[in-house]
C-alpha positions in Angstrom: 0.0 0.0 0.0 1.5 3.4 -1.0 0.9 6.8 0.6 -2.4 7.3 -1.1 -3.9 4.3 0.5 -4.3 2.4 -2.7 -3.1 -1.2 -2.7 -0.7 -1.4 -5.7 1.9 -4.2 -5.7 4.9 -3.8 -7.9 4.4 -5.8 -11.0 6.6 -7.4 -13.6 4.5 -5.9 -16.5 2.4 -2.8 -16.6 0.0 -2.9 -19.6 -1.4 0.6 -20.6 -4.5 0.3 -22.7 -7.7 -1.8 -22.5 -8.3 -2.6 -26.2 -7.6 -5.8 -28.1 -3.8 -5.6 -27.8 -3.7 -4.8 -24.1 -6.4 -7.3 -23.1 -4.7 -10.1 -25.2 -1.4 -9.3 -23.6 -3.0 -9.5 -20.1 -4.6 -12.8 -20.7 -1.5 -14.5 -22.2 0.8 -13.2 -19.4 -1.7 -14.6 -16.8 -1.8 -17.9 -18.5 2.1 -17.9 -18.5 2.2 -17.3 -14.8 3.5 -13.7 -15.2 1.8 -11.0 -13.2 0.6 -7.8 -14.9 -1.5 -4.8 -14.1 -3.6 -3.5 -17.0 -4.9 0.1 -16.8 -7.1 2.0 -19.3 -8.1 5.6 -19.2 -11.4 4.7 -20.8 -14.3 3.9 -18.4 -15.0 0.7 -20.4 -14.2 -1.1 -23.6 -14.8 0.6 -26.9 -18.3 1.6 -28.0 -17.3 2.3 -31.6 -18.3 -0.1 -34.4 -14.8 -0.8 -35.5 -13.0 -3.9 -36.5 -14.9 -7.2 -36.9 -13.1 -9.9 -39.0 -11.0 -12.3 -36.9 -8.5 -14.3 -38.9 -7.4 -17.8 -38.2 -4.3 -17.0 -36.4 -6.2 -14.7 -34.1 -8.7 -17.4 -33.5 -5.9 -19.8 -32.5 -4.8 -17.1 -29.9 -8.4 -16.9 -28.7 -8.4 -20.6 -28.4 -5.3 -20.4 -26.2 -7.0 -18.0 -23.8 -10.2 -20.0 -23.6 -12.5 -17.8 -25.7 -12.7 -19.3 -29.1 -15.9 -21.3 -28.6 -17.7 -18.2 -27.1 -16.5 -16.1 -30.0 -17.8 -18.6 -32.5 -21.1 -18.8 -30.7 -21.6 -15.1 -30.9 -20.0 -14.6 -34.4 -21.6 -14.4 -37.8 -22.4 -18.0 -38.8 -19.9 -19.3 -41.3 -22.4 -19.7 -44.2 -23.2 -16.0 -43.8 -19.7 -14.7 -44.2 -18.8 -16.7 -47.3 -18.9 -13.8 -49.9 -18.5 -10.1 -50.4 -20.7 -8.2 -52.8 -20.9 -5.0 -54.8 -24.3 -3.4 -55.3 -26.0 -0.3 -56.7 -27.9 1.4 -54.0 -30.2 -0.4 -51.5 -33.9 0.7 -51.2 -35.7 2.8 -53.7 -38.6 2.9 -56.3 -36.8 1.6 -59.3 -36.0 -2.0 -60.2 -32.3 -1.3 -60.2 -32.0 -0.3 -56.5 -30.1 -3.1 -54.7 -28.9 -4.6 -58.0 -25.8 -6.8 -57.4 -23.1 -6.2 -59.9 -20.3 -8.4 -58.5 -19.7 -11.0 -55.8 -16.5 -12.7 -54.6 -15.8 -15.7 -52.4 -14.2 -14.4 -49.2 -12.4 -15.6 -46.1 -12.2 -19.2 -47.1 -15.8 -19.4 -48.3 -17.2 -19.6 -44.7 -14.8 -22.4 -43.8 -15.3 -24.5 -47.0 -12.1 -23.7 -48.9 -9.6 -26.5 -48.9 -6.7 -24.2 -48.7 -8.1 -22.4 -45.6 -9.0 -25.7 -44.0 -5.5 -26.9 -44.5 -3.9 -23.8 -43.0 -5.4 -24.0 -39.4 -7.7 -26.0 -37.2 -9.6 -22.7 -36.7 -11.8 -20.9 -39.2 -12.3 -17.2 -39.7 -14.8 -15.5 -37.5 -16.7 -12.2 -37.6 -17.5 -10.4 -34.3 -17.6 -6.6 -34.0 -15.1 -5.1 -31.7 -17.9 -3.7 -29.4 -19.0 -7.3 -28.9 -15.5 -8.9 -28.7 -13.8 -6.5 -26.2 -16.3 -7.1 -23.3 -15.5 -10.8 -23.6 -11.8 -10.2 -23.6 -12.2 -7.9 -20.6 -14.2 -10.4 -18.6 -11.7 -13.2 -19.3 -8.7 -11.0 -18.4 -10.4 -10.0 -15.2 -11.1 -13.7 -14.3 -7.5 -14.6 -14.9 -6.1 -11.6 -12.9 -8.7 -10.5 -10.3 -8.3 -6.9 -9.4 -5.4 -6.3 -11.9 -7.5 -5.1 -14.8 -8.5 -1.5 -14.0 -10.5 0.7 -16.4 -10.9 4.4 -15.8 -7.3 4.4 -14.4 -5.2 6.7 -16.5 -1.4 6.8 -16.9 -0.5 10.4 -16.2 3.3 10.2 -16.1 6.1 7.6 -16.3 9.9 7.4 -16.1 12.3 4.6 -16.8 15.7 3.6 -15.6 18.0 0.7 -16.2 16.0 -1.5 -13.9 12.4 -0.7 -14.6 9.6 1.8 -15.1 7.8 4.0 -12.5 4.3 5.0 -13.5 2.0 7.6 -12.0 -1.7 6.5 -12.4 -4.9 8.4 -11.6 -8.1 6.7 -10.7 -10.6 8.8 -12.6 -13.5 7.6 -10.5 -12.0 8.9 -7.2 -9.3 11.3 -8.3 -6.7 9.3 -6.3 -3.2 9.2 -7.8 -0.8 6.3 -7.1 2.5 4.9 -8.4 3.4 1.6 -9.8 6.8 0.1 -10.3 7.2 -2.4 -13.2 10.0 -4.1 -14.9 8.5 -3.4 -18.3 5.6 -1.3 -19.7 3.5 -2.2 -22.7 2.0 0.7 -24.5 -1.3 -0.6 -26.0 -3.1 2.7 -25.8 -3.6 3.5 -29.5 -0.7 5.9 -29.5 -2.4 8.4 -27.2 0.1 8.7 -24.4 3.0 6.3 -24.2 4.5 6.6 -27.7 4.2 10.4 -27.9 5.8 10.7 -24.5 8.8 8.8 -25.8 9.1 10.8 -29.0 7.9 7.9 -31.2 6.6 9.0 -34.6 3.9 7.4 -36.7 4.9 7.6 -40.3 3.0 6.8 -43.5 -0.1 7.8 -45.5 -2.7 9.9 -43.8 -6.1 11.3 -44.9 -6.5 8.9 -47.8 -10.3 9.4 -47.5 -12.6 10.9 -44.9 -15.1 8.5 -43.4 -18.3 8.8 -41.4 -19.6 5.6 -39.7 -23.1 5.1 -38.4 -24.0 2.4 -35.9 -27.7 1.9 -36.5 -30.7 -0.4 -36.0 -33.0 -1.1 -38.9 -34.9 -3.9 -40.6 -33.1 -4.1 -43.9 -34.4 -7.7 -44.7 -36.6 -6.4 -47.5 -33.7 -5.0 -49.5 -30.5 -6.7 -48.3 -30.8 -10.1 -50.0 -28.0 -12.6 -50.5 -27.7 -14.1 -46.9 -24.3 -15.5 -47.7 -22.8 -12.0 -48.3 -21.1 -10.3 -45.3 -19.8 -7.0 -46.5 -21.8 -5.0 -49.1 -20.0 -2.3 -51.1 -22.6 0.1 -52.3 -22.4 2.5 -55.3 -24.9 5.2 -54.5 -26.2 7.1 -57.5 -28.6 9.2 -55.5 -25.7 10.6 -53.5 -22.8 10.3 -55.9 -20.7 8.4 -53.5 -19.8 5.0 -52.2 -20.5 3.3 -48.9 -20.0 0.0 -47.0 -22.8 -1.9 -45.2 -22.0 -4.6 -42.7 -24.4 -6.5 -40.4 -23.6 -6.5 -36.6 -26.0 -9.0 -35.2 -26.2 -9.5 -32.3 -28.9 -12.2 -32.3 -29.5 -12.6 -36.1 -27.1 -12.1 -39.0 -27.3 -11.6 -42.7 -30.3 -9.7 -44.0 -32.1 -10.3 -40.7 -29.5 -8.5 -38.7 -30.9 -6.2 -36.1 -28.0 -3.8 -36.1 -25.7 -2.6 -38.9 -22.7 -0.3 -39.4 -22.7 1.9 -42.5 -19.5 3.6 -43.6 -19.9 6.6 -46.0 -17.0 8.1 -48.0 -16.5 11.8 -48.2 -13.8 13.8 -50.0 -11.0 15.2 -47.8 -12.4 18.8 -48.2 -16.1 18.0 -47.9 -17.4 20.0 -44.9 -20.7 18.1 -44.9 -18.8 15.3 -43.2 -18.5 17.5 -40.1 -22.2 18.3 -39.8 -24.4 15.7 -38.0 -27.6 16.8 -39.7 -26.0 16.8 -43.1 -24.5 13.3 -42.7 -27.8 11.9 -41.3 -29.5 13.3 -44.4 -26.9 11.6 -46.6 -27.4 8.4 -44.7 -31.1 8.4 -45.4 -30.5 9.2 -49.1 -27.8 6.6 -49.4 -30.0 3.8 -48.0 -33.2 5.0 -49.5 -35.0 5.1 -46.1 -36.7 7.7 -44.0 -35.9 8.7 -40.4 -38.7 6.5 -39.0 -37.0 3.4 -40.5 -33.6 4.0 -38.9 -32.4 4.3 -35.3 -28.9 5.8 -35.3 -27.0 4.9 -32.1 -23.7 6.6 -32.8 -22.0 8.7 -35.5 -18.2 8.5 -35.6 -15.7 10.2 -37.9 -12.3 8.9 -38.9 -9.6 9.2 -41.5 -8.5 6.3 -43.7 -4.7 6.0 -43.1 -1.8 3.6 -42.9 1.0 4.5 -40.5 3.8 2.7 -38.7 5.8 3.7 -35.6 9.5 4.4 -36.2 10.3 2.3 -33.2 8.4 -0.5 -31.3 10.7 -0.4 -28.3 12.3 2.4 -26.3 14.3 1.0 -23.4 11.9 -1.0 -21.2 8.8 0.3 -23.0 7.2 -1.7 -25.9 4.5 -0.6 -28.3 1.8 -2.9 -29.7 -1.4 -2.7 -31.6 -2.6 0.7 -32.8 0.1 2.3 -30.7 2.6 0.8 -33.2 0.6 0.7 -36.4 -2.7 1.8 -37.8 -4.3 0.1 -40.7 -6.9 1.0 -43.2 -9.8 -1.4 -42.2 -9.8 -3.1 -45.7 -8.5 -6.7 -45.1 -9.2 -6.8 -41.4 -5.5 -6.6 -40.6 -5.5 -4.1 -37.8 -7.2 -5.9 -34.9 -5.6 -9.2 -35.9 -2.1 -7.8 -36.1 -2.6 -6.4 -32.5 -3.2 -9.9 -31.2 -0.2 -11.2 -33.1 2.0 -8.5 -31.6 0.8 -9.5 -28.2 1.4 -13.2 -28.7 4.9 -12.5 -30.1 5.9 -10.2 -27.2 4.4 -11.9 -24.2 6.2 -15.2 -24.4 9.5 -13.4 -24.6 8.7 -11.2 -21.6 7.6 -14.4 -19.7 10.9 -16.1 -20.7 13.0 -13.2 -19.5 11.1 -12.6 -16.3 11.1 -16.3 -15.6 14.9 -16.4 -15.8 14.9 -18.6 -18.9 16.1 -16.0 -21.4 18.5 -13.1 -21.6 17.4 -9.5 -22.1 18.6 -9.7 -25.7 15.6 -11.9 -26.6 13.4 -8.8 -26.3 15.2 -7.1 -29.1 13.6 -9.7 -31.4 10.2 -8.2 -30.9 10.8 -5.2 -33.0 13.0 -7.0 -35.5 10.2 -9.6 -36.1 7.0 -7.7 -35.8 7.8 -4.3 -37.3 8.6 -5.6 -40.8 5.4 -7.8 -40.7 3.3 -4.9 -39.4 4.8 -2.6 -42.1 3.8 -5.2 -44.8 0.2 -5.5 -43.5 -0.2 -1.7 -43.3 0.9 -1.5 -47.0 -1.6 -4.3 -47.8 -4.4 -2.6 -46.1 -3.8 0.6 -48.1 -3.5 -1.3 -51.3 -6.8 -3.0 -50.5 -8.4 0.4 -49.8 -7.1 2.1 -52.9 -8.4 -0.7 -55.1 -11.8 -0.5 -53.3 -11.8 3.2 -54.2 -11.0 2.4 -57.8 -14.0 0.0 -57.9 -16.3 2.7 -56.6 -14.9 5.1 -59.2 -15.9 2.7 -62.0 -19.5 3.1 -61.0 -19.1 6.5 -62.6 -20.7 8.5 -59.8 -20.1 12.2 -59.4 -20.9 14.1 -56.2 -23.3 16.8 -56.8 -24.4 15.4 -60.2 -28.2 14.8 -60.7 -29.1 11.3 -59.6 -30.4 10.4 -63.0 -27.0 11.2 -64.5 -25.3 9.0 -61.9 -27.8 6.2 -62.7 -27.1 6.5 -66.4 -23.4 6.1 -65.8 -23.9 3.2 -63.4 -26.2 1.3 -65.7 -23.4 1.0 -68.2 -22.1 -1.8 -65.9 -24.9 -4.1 -66.9 -26.3 -2.4 -70.0 -25.3 -5.0 -72.6 -24.4 -2.2 -75.0 -21.2 -3.2 -77.0 -20.0 0.3 -76.5 -19.8 -0.4 -72.8 -18.0 -3.7 -73.1 -14.6 -2.4 -72.3 -15.9 -0.6 -69.2 -17.5 -3.8 -68.0 -14.3 -5.7 -68.6 -12.3 -3.1 -66.7 -14.8 -3.2 -63.8 -14.5 -7.0 -63.6 -10.7 -6.9 -63.6 -10.6 -4.3 -60.8 -13.1 -6.4 -58.7 -11.1 -9.6 -59.4 -8.0 -7.8 -58.0 -9.8 -7.4 -54.7 -9.2 -11.0 -54.1 -6.0 -9.6 -52.5 -8.3 -8.5 -49.7 -10.8 -11.3 -49.4 -8.5 -14.2 -50.2 -5.2 -13.0 -48.6 -4.3 -16.3 -46.8 -0.6 -15.8 -47.4 -0.7 -12.4 -45.8 -2.8 -13.5 -42.8 -1.2 -16.9 -42.1 1.9 -17.3 -44.2 4.2 -14.5 -43.0 7.6 -15.6 -41.7 10.4 -14.3 -39.4 14.0 -14.0 -40.5 17.3 -14.8 -38.9 17.4 -11.4 -37.2 14.7 -12.6 -34.8 14.5 -15.5 -32.4 15.1 -18.0 -35.2 18.1 -20.3 -36.1 18.3 -20.8 -39.8 19.0 -24.4 -41.0 20.5 -23.4 -44.4 17.5 -24.6 -46.4 15.9 -22.3 -49.0 12.3 -21.1 -48.5 9.6 -22.9 -50.5 8.6 -21.3 -53.7 5.4 -19.3 -53.6 4.1 -17.9 -56.8 1.6 -15.6 -54.9 2.6 -14.7 -51.4 -0.5 -12.6 -51.0 -3.2 -15.3 -51.7 -1.3 -18.5 -51.2 0.1 -19.9 -48.0 2.9 -22.5 -48.5 3.3 -24.7 -45.4 6.8 -25.6 -44.3 8.3 -26.5 -40.9 11.3 -24.4 -41.7 12.8 -22.1 -39.1 10.9 -18.8 -39.1 7.8 -20.2 -40.6 4.5 -20.8 -38.8 3.8 -24.3 -37.6 2.0 -26.2 -40.3 -1.5 -27.6 -39.5 -1.8 -31.4 -39.1 -4.4 -33.7 -37.6 -3.0 -36.2 -35.1 -4.4 -39.2 -33.3 -3.4 -40.2 -29.8 -3.1 -43.7 -28.5 -6.8 -43.8 -27.6 -7.8 -42.9 -31.1 -8.8 -39.3 -30.2 -8.1 -36.7 -32.9 -6.6 -33.3 -32.2 -4.7 -30.7 -34.2 -1.0 -30.4 -33.7 -1.4 -26.7 -32.7 -3.3 -27.8 -29.6 -0.1 -29.4 -28.2 1.4 -26.0 -27.6 0.3 -24.1 -24.5 0.9 -20.4 -23.8 4.6 -19.8 -22.9 5.8 -23.3 -23.6 8.2 -24.6 -26.2 7.4 -27.9 -28.0 10.0 -30.2 -29.5 8.5 -32.3 -32.2 10.6 -35.3 -33.2 10.2 -37.9 -35.9 9.1 -41.4 -35.2 12.7 -42.4 -34.6 13.6 -39.3 -32.8 13.3 -40.5 -29.2 16.8 -39.3 -28.4 15.7 -35.7 -29.0 12.7 -36.1 -26.7 15.0 -37.5 -24.0 17.3 -34.6 -24.5 14.4 -32.1 -24.1 13.2 -33.8 -21.0 16.7 -33.6 -19.6 17.1 -29.9 -20.3 13.6 -29.1 -18.9 14.3 -31.0 -15.7 17.7 -29.3 -15.3 16.7 -25.8 -16.0 12.9 -25.7 -15.5 12.5 -24.4 -19.0 8.9 -24.8 -20.1 9.7 -27.3 -22.8 7.5 -30.3 -23.8 8.5 -33.0 -26.4 6.6 -35.5 -28.5 7.3 -38.0 -31.3 5.0 -37.9 -34.4 5.0 -40.5 -37.1 2.6 -42.3 -39.4 2.7 -45.5 -37.4 5.1 -45.0 -34.5 5.2 -42.1 -32.0 3.3 -40.5 -29.2 0.8 -39.3 -31.9 0.0 -40.7 -35.2 0.2 -38.4 -38.3 -3.3 -39.3 -39.5 -3.1 -37.9 -43.1 0.7 -37.8 -43.3 0.4 -34.0 -43.4 3.1 -33.4 -40.8 5.4 -35.9 -42.6 4.9 -33.9 -45.8 5.8 -30.5 -44.3 8.3 -31.3 -41.4 11.4 -31.1 -43.7 13.4 -33.7 -41.6 13.8 -37.5 -41.6 12.4 -40.0 -39.1 15.2 -39.2 -36.6 15.1 -35.5 -36.9 13.2 -32.8 -35.0 11.9 -29.2 -34.9 11.6 -26.9 -32.0 8.4 -24.8 -32.0 8.2 -21.5 -30.1 5.3 -20.7 -27.8 3.8 -18.5 -30.6 3.8 -21.5 -32.9 6.6 -20.4 -35.1 9.5 -22.9 -35.9 12.6 -21.8 -34.1 15.1 -24.6 -35.1 15.3 -27.8 -37.1 17.6 -30.7 -37.3 17.3 -32.9 -40.4 18.6 -36.0 -38.6 19.6 -37.3 -35.2 22.8 -36.2 -33.5 25.6 -37.9 -31.6 25.0 -35.6 -28.6 21.5 -34.5 -28.9 21.3 -32.9 -25.5 24.3 -30.7 -26.3 23.1 -29.7 -29.7 19.6 -28.8 -28.4 21.0 -27.0 -25.3 23.3 -24.9 -27.6 20.3 -24.1 -29.9 18.3 -22.9 -26.9 21.1 -20.9 -25.5 21.3 -19.0 -28.8 17.6 -18.6 -29.2 17.0 -17.3 -25.8 20.0 -15.0 -25.8 21.5 -16.6 -22.8 25.0 -16.1 -24.1 26.7 -14.5 -27.0 27.3 -17.0 -29.8 30.8 -18.2 -29.9 32.9 -16.9 -32.8 33.1 -19.3 -35.7 30.4 -21.6 -34.3 27.0 -21.7 -36.0 24.3 -23.2 -33.9 22.0 -25.1 -36.3 20.6 -28.6 -36.5 22.7 -31.7 -36.7 23.8 -32.7 -40.2 
């Protein structure tokens, strides 16, 4: 208890920010046995209708923290998020209102795509952030009672070689108190921590001005196609484009009770700043009158893609929107925040637990910043192509609606004079598969040798389309390939489930028992959280049901791979070794930065 009378134990980790990144970090640290205190200046979780698509890797993380089933239960049903569609208007008197002009399979076709099924045991989900974050908060509070504090604001902090001292104000009572932590995680969207350290967010800003409406309405008469999740609307009556997304919460698709509608404005359009003007535009855009719409919230934001120039300053780390802000196209912002948290927390837990040297923490920025930079670029490219699709409707702000309709009808007129326009429109829409079928971006990214990875000298697998295609490989730096296993009782489970938060897993071949014995010996001697299994088609602790693991493992029956707690391959040995315990111990020493690598000695797998 400090001089304010507030009970505040010193903590290993102080998490600043109660959004997706901060709450994910809190949950993972708790599950790894690392104490943390999370504070958020906000009184509660977000009430803005923001991100909603949850990719497969994020769902794996939610599985780790015990929330995947609850999220699936509340999510859009798989069959109602199988496609995205482009339409002209919504409701109106003419026959062409609500006409669909294009449709595209999206997010693994609601779990039916063989490529997406082969990538992960989890399928894509869709749950708006205003529904997701309360679930994250409740779970974080259950895992760390009394250590998740909303309406507690970071008002100052300093750092020294041994830790961070933070001053926090309880906004409910006005009481200020201090906390001492070994490390601070800035997950506050870049509001406080980054600016205080002089961190700059660099990139493209003000690409477009957006106004979002969270509303309730019965749109079932006009919003057909129950398999379509996101509807991109060309709006001739308004001369603009918009995006309509169902928000549930009890029913989805055309029967959804709530919706979010995003309306594009030019960067200099002052109407975007006037509530009455944008509400009038909303009614015109959807073809509905005020009595048919209940607007809960209007929010304004700028389409941008920016990246922090640093992810670490001393004992302070940045994650989520504090480190990068994405255009929403592609759903890469929220999901990247969870990936940041997963990457950083296991490293913090290893250092704080005495299993790793401080140098391991340097790998966070080295690994995550290039990946986040790539996803920021991808989100902007997705957004710019969507704007190009909207432009091909031929709509002009301020033009008479009949003129805009005449231009839009060229997309389905059948007139030979419009054939090239229709071909160009289809090509531009087809390019948007880079947003809706970006499996390589979402799941296939890799970490290089500058991170916590020991290369084994093998070349990366060829991938003709790294955006759309994910090429599995159990190569150092690559994500753990998905494989179905069967235990000795005949129960099936995915390989990914063998990895628990904060724990390494050594996976040996059917003849790799010596590697497993070495792992057990090291774990017993050092208390390192390290598990080991043998996997083979016939012999082993688990049977490789479809020979999937055997196909991707990249080593022989006596070889092994070491999987990091975040399910990335850290090390691989193609064969057995004369002294497996020594080889594995050396690999772990290098991976965990427990000593400087000896000159002239490369730590790799046995040859």
